C-alpha distance (Angstrom), angle and dihedral (degrees) to the residues before:
residue distance angle dihedral
X1 . . .
X2 3.69 . .
X3 3.75 94.8 .
X4 3.83 90.0 49.7
X5 3.84 93.9 47.6
X6 3.85 93.8 48.0
X7 3.76 92.6 54.1
X8 3.69 91.7 48.8
X9 3.80 90.7 49.8
X10 3.76 91.0 57.9
X11 3.84 93.8 45.8
X12 3.81 91.6 54.1
X13 3.78 93.4 42.9
X14 3.71 88.2 57.9
X15 3.78 89.9 47.5
X16 3.60 100.0 48.7
X17 3.75 102.9 41.0
X18 3.68 87.5 74.3
X19 3.69 90.1 64.5
X20 3.69 95.0 42.5
X21 3.68 97.2 50.7
X22 3.77 96.0 39.6
X23 3.74 93.2 98.8
X24 3.90 88.9 65.4
X25 3.84 105.3 38.2
X26 3.91 96.1 40.6
X27 3.90 88.3 90.2
X28 3.79 90.9 52.8
X29 3.77 95.9 60.5
X30 3.76 105.1 27.2
X31 3.88 127.2 48.1
X32 3.74 124.6 -148.0
X33 3.88 143.8 85.5
X34 3.74 101.7 -102.4
X35 3.81 112.2 90.8
X36 3.77 95.2 -165.7
X37 3.83 90.9 53.3
X38 3.85 90.5 50.6
X39 3.89 88.8 51.5
X40 3.79 89.9 47.9
X41 3.82 90.1 55.2
X42 3.84 92.6 49.8
X43 4.01 88.7 43.5
X44 3.73 87.5 52.3
X45 3.76 93.2 57.3
X46 3.80 88.9 43.9
X47 3.79 86.7 55.8
X48 3.81 94.8 44.6
X49 3.83 84.5 57.8
X50 3.78 86.2 66.8
X51 3.72 93.7 57.7
X52 3.74 88.5 69.0
X53 3.87 93.6 53.0
X54 3.76 93.8 82.5
X55 3.80 89.9 51.2
X56 3.81 90.9 48.1
X57 3.83 90.0 45.8
X58 3.79 92.1 50.4
X59 3.88 96.1 43.9
X60 3.79 100.3 38.2
X61 3.86 94.2 32.8
X62 3.85 86.5 57.3
X63 3.79 89.8 49.4
X64 3.74 93.2 49.1
X65 3.79 91.9 52.7
X66 3.75 94.1 44.9
X67 3.84 103.6 35.3
X68 3.78 104.5 21.5
X69 3.91 140.4 -85.5
X70 3.82 90.8 -94.8
X71 3.77 97.3 57.0
X72 3.87 91.7 47.6
X73 3.78 89.3 49.8
X74 3.68 93.0 51.4
X75 3.88 90.8 49.2
X76 3.83 95.3 50.2
X77 3.80 94.0 53.3
X78 3.72 91.7 49.9
X79 3.81 91.4 53.6
X80 3.92 89.1 47.4
X81 3.87 93.3 54.5
X82 3.87 92.6 50.9
X83 3.81 89.4 50.4
X84 3.75 95.6 49.3
X85 3.89 91.0 51.4
X86 3.81 89.0 50.3
X87 3.87 90.0 57.1
X88 3.88 92.2 43.9
X89 3.75 93.6 56.8
X90 3.95 97.6 34.1
X91 3.83 111.6 134.8
X92 3.89 116.2 -121.5
X93 3.77 128.1 -120.6
X94 3.75 91.3 -97.3
X95 3.86 89.9 53.6
X96 3.74 102.9 40.6
X97 3.84 109.4 5.8
X98 3.86 108.8 -131.8
X99 3.86 88.4 -18.7
X100 3.86 85.8 93.0
X101 3.78 91.9 54.2
X102 3.84 88.4 48.8
X103 3.74 88.5 55.0
X104 3.74 88.5 50.7
X105 3.80 92.0 50.8
X106 3.74 93.5 50.8
X107 3.68 92.0 48.0
X108 3.84 93.2 51.6
X109 3.83 91.1 48.4
X110 3.71 90.4 55.2
X111 3.78 90.0 46.6
X112 3.75 90.4 49.7
X113 3.74 92.6 52.3
X114 3.82 90.8 48.6
X115 3.81 95.3 48.2
X116 3.75 90.6 46.5
X117 3.76 90.0 62.4
X118 3.94 93.2 35.1
X119 3.79 93.3 63.0
X120 3.87 95.2 50.7
X121 3.81 93.2 41.0
X122 3.81 95.0 48.2
X123 3.79 94.8 38.5
X124 3.70 90.2 53.0
X125 3.86 96.1 40.2
X126 3.91 95.4 49.5
X127 3.86 89.7 46.1
X128 3.72 97.3 47.3
X129 3.83 92.2 41.4
X130 3.79 93.0 56.3
X131 4.00 126.8 83.1
X132 3.73 111.4 -100.3
X133 3.72 94.9 -109.9
X134 3.86 91.7 50.0
X135 3.76 100.7 44.8
X136 3.77 92.7 114.3
X137 3.75 90.7 52.3
X138 3.70 94.2 45.3
X139 3.79 96.1 47.2
X140 3.76 89.5 48.1
X141 3.79 89.1 73.3
X142 3.73 89.1 72.3
X143 3.76 90.4 72.8
X144 3.77 92.2 35.8
X145 3.90 89.6 58.6
X146 3.67 90.9 36.8
X147 3.80 93.3 53.5
X148 3.79 89.9 42.0
X149 3.73 90.2 57.8
X150 3.88 86.8 54.8
X151 3.72 90.3 47.3
X152 3.75 91.3 50.6
X153 3.94 89.9 50.3
X154 3.91 89.0 49.1
X155 3.88 92.0 45.0
X156 3.72 88.7 54.7
X157 3.89 89.4 46.3
X158 3.83 90.8 51.1
X159 3.86 89.5 49.6
X160 3.81 96.3 49.0
X161 3.79 88.6 45.9
X162 3.73 91.1 58.1
X163 3.88 95.9 42.4
X164 3.74 103.7 37.2
X165 3.85 131.4 53.1
X166 3.83 121.5 -118.3
X167 3.73 90.7 -105.3
X168 3.78 91.0 51.7
X169 3.82 93.5 49.1
X170 3.85 91.6 48.6
X171 3.92 95.7 45.2
X172 3.82 101.0 41.3
X173 3.77 115.9 -26.9
X174 3.78 93.8 87.6
X175 3.74 91.0 69.0
X176 3.75 92.3 67.7
X177 3.74 100.5 80.9
X178 3.77 91.0 49.4
X179 3.76 91.6 51.7
X180 3.81 88.9 49.2
X181 3.85 88.9 47.4
X182 3.83 89.5 60.0
X183 3.81 92.8 52.2
X184 3.88 91.8 46.5
X185 3.78 92.3 51.8
X186 3.83 94.3 50.1
X187 3.86 88.3 53.6
X188 3.94 91.0 48.7
X189 3.74 88.8 49.1
X190 3.78 90.1 60.9
X191 3.75 89.4 46.2
X192 3.88 96.3 50.6
X193 3.76 92.7 50.1
X194 3.84 85.5 68.9
X195 3.78 98.8 47.3
X196 3.83 120.1 122.6
X197 3.67 118.6 -120.4
X198 3.84 121.3 -116.8
X199 3.85 120.6 -98.0
X200 3.88 91.5 -126.8
X201 3.77 90.9 59.2
X202 3.72 93.1 42.6
X203 3.83 90.0 57.4
X204 3.71 88.0 53.6
X205 3.82 92.6 50.5
X206 3.81 98.5 52.4
X207 3.72 88.0 54.9
X208 3.80 91.1 60.3
X209 3.82 132.3 -104.1
X210 3.85 111.7 -45.7
X211 3.77 107.5 -141.6
X212 3.77 89.2 -152.5
X213 3.81 94.4 53.7
X214 3.77 111.9 124.8
X215 3.71 96.6 -3.6
X216 3.77 128.1 138.3
X217 3.79 89.3 -127.4
X218 3.80 91.6 60.7
X219 3.93 89.6 43.1
X220 3.83 87.2 54.1
X221 3.73 87.5 61.1
X222 3.72 88.3 60.3
X223 3.82 97.4 38.9
X224 3.93 90.4 132.6
X225 3.78 89.5 60.8
X226 3.88 92.6 44.5
X227 3.87 88.1 51.3
X228 3.79 89.8 51.9
X229 3.80 87.8 53.2
X230 3.71 93.5 54.7
X231 3.90 94.3 46.4
X232 3.72 96.9 46.8
X233 3.78 90.2 44.8
X234 3.84 93.7 52.9
X235 3.71 99.9 76.2
X236 3.89 96.8 34.2
X237 3.65 94.9 52.3
X238 3.74 95.0 48.9
X239 3.79 94.2 47.8
X240 3.82 93.9 44.8
X241 3.72 92.5 54.8
X242 3.81 93.7 42.2
X243 3.85 92.5 56.2
X244 3.89 97.1 37.8
X245 3.70 119.0 31.5
X246 3.76 99.3 20.2
X247 3.91 95.2 38.0
X248 3.81 94.3 80.8
X249 3.81 94.0 48.3
X250 3.97 89.5 49.2
X251 3.56 94.5 51.1
X252 3.81 91.3 49.8
X253 3.70 99.9 40.8
X254 3.85 102.8 32.9
X255 3.91 105.1 25.1
X256 3.79 93.3 38.4
X257 3.80 92.7 -126.0
X258 3.82 118.9 162.2
X259 3.83 112.4 -107.0
X260 3.68 93.2 -116.0
X261 3.80 94.9 53.8
X262 3.71 93.5 44.6
X263 3.89 92.5 51.9
X264 3.67 89.2 49.9
X265 3.85 93.2 51.2
X266 3.84 90.0 51.6
X267 3.75 91.9 47.3
X268 3.78 95.7 51.4
X269 3.83 93.9 43.3
X270 3.76 89.5 49.3
X271 3.89 92.6 49.1
X272 3.90 90.9 56.5
X273 3.78 88.7 42.5
X274 3.75 92.9 58.4
X275 3.79 92.6 49.1
X276 3.79 91.1 53.9
X277 3.74 97.7 57.0
X278 3.86 100.2 77.0
X279 3.86 90.5 48.2
X280 3.64 92.4 52.6
X281 3.83 93.5 44.0
X282 3.80 89.8 51.2
X283 3.88 88.6 49.6
X284 3.76 89.3 55.5
X285 3.75 91.3 54.9
X286 3.82 88.3 60.5
X287 3.74 105.8 37.6
X288 3.85 101.3 21.7
X289 3.82 137.0 -103.9
X290 3.88 102.9 -85.2
X291 3.70 98.4 61.5
X292 3.76 90.8 63.0
X293 3.82 95.1 42.1
X294 3.80 91.5 49.2
X295 3.85 91.5 49.3
X296 3.94 89.6 50.5
X297 3.77 90.9 50.6
X298 3.67 96.1 49.2
X299 3.69 96.5 44.7
X300 3.83 91.7 48.1
X301 3.83 94.1 45.6
X302 3.84 95.1 52.6
X303 3.84 100.5 25.9
X304 3.72 106.9 47.1
X305 3.91 98.6 79.2
X306 3.82 94.3 51.0
X307 3.94 95.6 41.1
X308 3.82 93.9 48.4
X309 3.82 93.3 42.5
X310 3.87 88.7 51.6
X311 3.73 90.6 47.1
X312 3.75 90.5 53.0
X313 3.96 85.8 64.6
X314 3.71 98.7 40.8
X315 3.72 104.6 105.4
X316 3.82 96.8 163.6
X317 3.83 134.2 64.6
X318 3.81 104.6 -108.7
X319 3.78 100.9 49.4
X320 3.76 91.1 44.9
X321 3.76 91.4 49.4
X322 3.82 94.2 48.1
X323 3.81 91.9 51.0
X324 3.85 92.6 45.9
X325 3.83 89.9 50.7
X326 3.85 92.3 52.5
X327 3.83 90.6 52.0
X328 3.75 94.7 44.5
X329 3.81 92.3 50.7
X330 3.73 88.7 55.5
X331 3.77 91.4 48.9
X332 3.86 89.3 52.7
X333 3.75 88.4 74.2
X334 3.78 87.7 69.7
X335 3.78 105.7 30.3
X336 3.84 99.4 49.0
X337 3.70 94.6 61.2
X338 3.93 111.6 16.5
X339 3.77 90.6 102.1
X340 3.73 96.1 54.8
X341 3.81 93.0 43.9
X342 3.85 91.0 50.8
X343 3.88 94.2 47.0
X344 3.86 89.9 45.6
X345 3.84 92.0 61.2
X346 3.81 97.6 61.0
X347 3.96 134.6 59.5
X348 3.81 118.4 -116.7
X349 3.89 97.9 -97.4
X350 3.81 92.3 59.7
X351 3.77 102.5 21.2
X352 3.82 99.3 109.1
X353 3.82 95.1 42.5
X354 3.85 90.6 44.3
X355 3.84 90.5 54.2
X356 3.75 94.8 39.0
X357 3.83 108.4 48.8
X358 3.76 105.4 42.6
X359 3.75 89.8 39.7
X360 3.79 91.6 50.9
X361 3.93 91.6 47.8
X362 3.90 88.3 51.7
X363 3.74 91.2 48.8
X364 3.80 95.3 46.2
X365 3.78 93.4 51.7
X366 3.83 99.3 40.0
X367 3.90 113.1 6.2
X368 3.71 98.4 48.8
X369 3.72 93.8 42.7
X370 3.79 98.3 46.9
X371 3.88 94.1 93.5
X372 3.77 92.9 44.4
X373 3.78 92.3 50.9
X374 3.80 91.9 47.5
X375 3.79 88.8 52.1
X376 3.75 91.9 46.1
X377 3.88 93.5 53.2
X378 3.94 88.5 45.2
X379 3.86 89.3 50.4
X380 3.78 90.9 49.4
X381 3.75 94.0 49.4
X382 3.76 97.4 -110.6
X383 3.70 101.6 99.0
X384 3.77 95.0 151.1
X385 3.74 91.1 64.0
X386 3.72 91.3 72.7
X387 3.77 89.0 62.0
X388 3.74 91.1 58.7
X389 3.81 89.7 46.2
X390 3.77 90.9 59.5
X391 3.90 92.4 47.2
X392 3.88 88.3 51.1
X393 3.67 91.8 52.3
X394 3.79 92.2 48.0
X395 3.87 89.6 50.3
X396 3.83 91.5 56.4
X397 3.75 88.7 54.9
X398 3.86 91.2 46.8
X399 3.86 91.3 58.6
X400 3.83 85.8 49.8
X401 3.87 94.1 52.0
X402 3.75 92.5 48.6
X403 3.78 92.4 53.6
X404 3.83 101.9 39.9
X405 3.81 124.7 85.8
X406 3.71 124.3 -112.5
X407 3.83 112.5 -99.5
X408 3.72 102.1 -164.8
X409 3.75 97.6 106.5
X410 3.80 98.3 45.1
X411 3.85 117.7 129.4
X412 3.83 112.2 -124.7
X413 3.83 98.3 -177.2
X414 3.80 139.8 24.6
X415 3.77 90.6 -103.8
X416 3.79 88.4 59.3
X417 3.79 91.8 45.4
X418 3.84 88.0 49.5
X419 3.70 88.7 56.8
X420 3.81 93.9 55.9
X421 3.87 93.2 43.2
X422 3.93 111.5 16.8
X423 3.77 91.0 -177.6
X424 3.96 108.8 42.8
X425 3.75 113.9 -169.6
X426 3.91 134.9 -167.2
X427 3.76 87.6 -83.0
X428 3.78 92.0 66.6
X429 3.78 114.8 127.5
X430 3.82 114.1 -87.5
X431 3.75 124.5 -120.0
X432 3.84 112.7 -70.6
X433 3.83 93.5 29.6
X434 3.58 119.7 131.8
X435 3.89 121.4 -96.5
X436 3.83 122.7 -144.0
X437 3.82 89.2 -84.2
X438 3.77 94.4 52.9
X439 3.83 96.7 -104.0
X440 3.81 124.0 120.8
X441 3.87 113.6 -94.3
X442 3.66 126.7 -130.4
X443 3.83 121.3 -100.8
X444 3.70 114.5 -63.7
X445 3.79 113.0 -101.0
X446 3.75 119.2 -95.1
X447 3.97 120.5 -108.3
X448 3.81 89.6 -102.0
X449 3.73 93.0 47.9
X450 3.80 91.2 46.0
X451 3.68 89.9 51.5
X452 3.72 92.3 54.8
X453 3.78 93.3 43.6
X454 3.81 89.9 49.8
X455 3.91 88.1 61.2
X456 3.80 90.7 51.9
X457 3.81 117.8 89.4
X458 3.76 120.2 -128.7
X459 3.78 92.7 -115.6
X460 3.91 92.3 54.3
X461 3.75 90.1 47.4
X462 3.87 92.2 54.8
X463 3.82 92.1 45.1
X464 3.75 91.2 51.0
X465 3.82 93.0 45.9
X466 3.83 86.7 60.1
X467 3.79 96.7 55.3
X468 3.91 104.2 75.0
X469 3.80 93.3 -167.7
X470 3.78 96.1 55.8
X471 3.80 124.4 86.8
X472 3.86 110.6 -113.7
X473 3.71 119.1 -102.0
X474 3.88 91.7 -113.2
X475 3.87 96.5 49.7
X476 3.89 113.5 117.1
């Protein structure tokens, strides 16, 4: 769990420092006198990176389903380290014209592909590596590490803001975090090569290679679940990027807050946000996933306009921090458990791809464009329309949460299925049938496996299900 989370932290650190430092390097790549236009150009490249996330989700999600979660996690961090190095050494407009912006674009495309696979591989890995009754808690560490990566980036930003002058930051200081990101990624590469594969994937491996694992053909058989992933992601991703990456720019550009103060507000709010994730994840293990998702969607639908309007008038630290915390507490209902919910919707052989591709598509269309849409409304003189846009996206997700089943009790491995039914018979549900939580089950055990499982007591099966490093009782 720690190894998977640390790798996720560095991946998202490299992803988010682009947004955090854009206010300093926008002048280096795009000429002109309009600061909003420059930020729109950098935000446009930020959004373009999201277009590669479906590609990364497809390619790396397939790799994770066919060759293991561990190998996919190792590959994603390698790609991210190369992208961070490209940004760190990119030439400025004065040195190479728009050639520097082209290097920036290529690096963001590579980062987009990497992060598209990272989300699926880490969400699947952390969910499968957790005991069944703690999957909400375990999967919450994806956003803990994700947020800590952003905090690390903001912490470095605050440090260089207090040690370098504004001119130094805009001329060369903005390169420091990308160089550090390259070093961090190399360390994580070494760590990830030593991860333990999950029990669910090991069970699939001992049965031999499944030709359908990680393919679009098999994903199409679970298209309803893929549609659910897109719909439940829509509101969450727009809200998350609004109150994290865009918040600092909003406080600076609309509320008129000094850069240092706005950065400190974001840092403090995100630190509290990270601490909240495990508590909300553990709560979902007790009461289910849907209550938290519904609470988030209702709060975001009715609360975005008043919160963002009030933030636009918050010119000092404490009012801005209080409003930001209210918003992020609401968003926690989605972020803390969305990884578990998505992973619980699919069987093992297509779980990583099922999480990756529809999530990445939703992010490319809505999450990655959230900042650009906000700046476009601001530039056109109708900034408040963006608040309604966020509320509308949350409402679509609310309808989805109300209609979808709760996935808390779904079995992800044969050991968990054995705990539910220690003596499976020929009447066991076929592959693709719905489990108690509404997600498709894995393929029914073979006769030989069923005979072995029948000889295993329920207490033994439950004990083995909680030990991720052991083979399940029903594995051949």
